[in-house]
N, C-alpha and C positions, 0 to 999 in steps of 0.2 A: 459809399462804402466800394470798394473795389478786391475784387479777388485776385489773389497772386498766388497762383497755384504753384509757379516755379519755384517758389521758398519755400514749400512745404517739405517734411522730412520724408522719406520713402518708409512704407508700412513693412517692418519685417514679417517674413512669411518663413517659419522653420520647415526644412525638408523631411525632417524625422519628428515631427512633433509627439511630446507627449500628451495624447488625447484626453487624459482624464484632467490634467493642469491648463493645457494652453488650447483651447476649443477657438477654431477659426473655421468660417465658413467653407465648405467644399468649393463653391465657386470663386474664391480667392485662388486657391490652389490651381483650379482647371484654367482659369484665365492667365496666372502666372507660368503655366504648364505652355499653354498656346504661345505664350510670348518667348519663352525658353526655346521652344521648338523652332520658331521661325527665325529666333537668333542663332540657329545651330546647335545649342547645349540640349543635344537629345538625350544624355544621362539625367541633367537636371530635369526637364521636362519630364522624362519616364518617374521620376520621383513624386513629380507634383502630380501626375496623373494617378498615380499609387494613392497618395494620400486623398484625392478628392476621392476615390472610391471606397477606401476605407472610413472617412467622413461619412459618404452618401453611397450606398451600396446600388442605389436607383439611377444614379446620375448617368443616363443612357451617353449622353455626348462623350463623357469622361471614357468609356469604353471604346467608342468610335475612334478618338482621336488616340487613346493608347494603341488600338489596334492598329492604325495608320503608321505609327511610331515603331511598334514592335516588327512591322513588317519590314520597313526601312532598315532597322536594325538587324535584319537577316533571320528572324524569329520565323520557323515556318508554321509552327501550329497556334501559338498564342494568339495570333491576331483573329484566328479563327473562333476561339472561345471568345473572344472580346466582342465580337460580332455576333455570335451565337446571344450573349447576354444583351446587347445593346437590342437586338431584335425583341429579344423577349419581352424587354422594357418598353419598347416602343417600336411595334410592329407597323409603323405607319410612314418610316422613315427610308425612302427611296436610296438614299446614301448608304446604310447600313447592307442593304442587301446587295447594292453594285460592289461594294468593298468585299464583301464575303463571296460574292461571285468570282471576283479577281484572285482571291486567295483559294479557293476550290479549284479555278483553273488551274492556277500553277501547282497545286497538288494533284492535278491529273483527274480529278473529279467533274468531268465536263457536263454530265447530266447535272449534278447539284448546282452546277454554275449556270447553267441553262436555266434551272428552276428560279435561281436568284436574280437572274439579269430578266428574266419575264415578271418577276414582281417588282423589280426595281421600275421599269418600263410601265407597269401598269399605275403605280403609284405616280410615276413622274412622266407622263407620255413625250416630253420633250427634252429627256435625257438622251442626248446625239451618242455619249459615249457608251451609254449601255446598247443601244442598237449596234453600234458598230462591232463592239466585242462579241455580240450575240450572234452577229453575222459571220464574224470570223470563225465560230465554232460551228457553225451551221456549214460552213463550207468545208473546213477539217472533217465531220461526219459525212460528208457528200451530199447534205440538202443544198444544192445548188440555187434552187427556187427560193428558199428560205434564206439564204446567205444574201442573194441579190435584193430582196426585198427590204433585209433590215440595212442592206450598206446603203441602198438607194434612199431608205428613210434618216438615216445618218447623216447622209450628205446633204439631203435637204434642210435638216436641221441645223448643220453646220452653216451653211449658206445663210439661212434666216439669221442666226446669231452671228455675224460677220467672222466666222472661223474660216478664212482662205485657205490657210494652209490646210488645214483638218478637212476641208471641203474637197480640196483637190488631190489631197492624198486617198480619201475614199471613193475618189470617181475613179481613180487608177485601179483600186481593189475591184470595183463596179465590173469594169471591163475584164478583168483576168477570172473573174467568176465563171 
């Protein structure tokens, strides 16, 4: 017996489901939201992430992805509340702290951003971009030694990860600090 998955009908998922009559798993909306986001359908992806969260308010990854999407859509404060909730649900996610740090930085909350980059690095010591961004904040705040250390750590991690362009760019920053 052979599987012929190409001839299977698509599963229809409602964008605005009647939650009392038409239950579908939150993960179905989450997965379709990711697919829509990758395909460039931001509004459809947002609707799916909203459905995911409505079906399962404890789905931490849905808050992270919705935060990223809302940020790309130009929402200045919505992503922050999404990352706050994601961290509340899973305080071991380096990605959530890193993303919240980026939002805090854009909102000029530099000390909050530093705290979140610290936590992101603590959870994932190989997160090169977290070192890089924290180094930039240290430089902006006049902490040249902290900036140099973080940028050198980021450069080394980028080199180890075969990210040559990021490695070269970071080395240039180290020499300017």
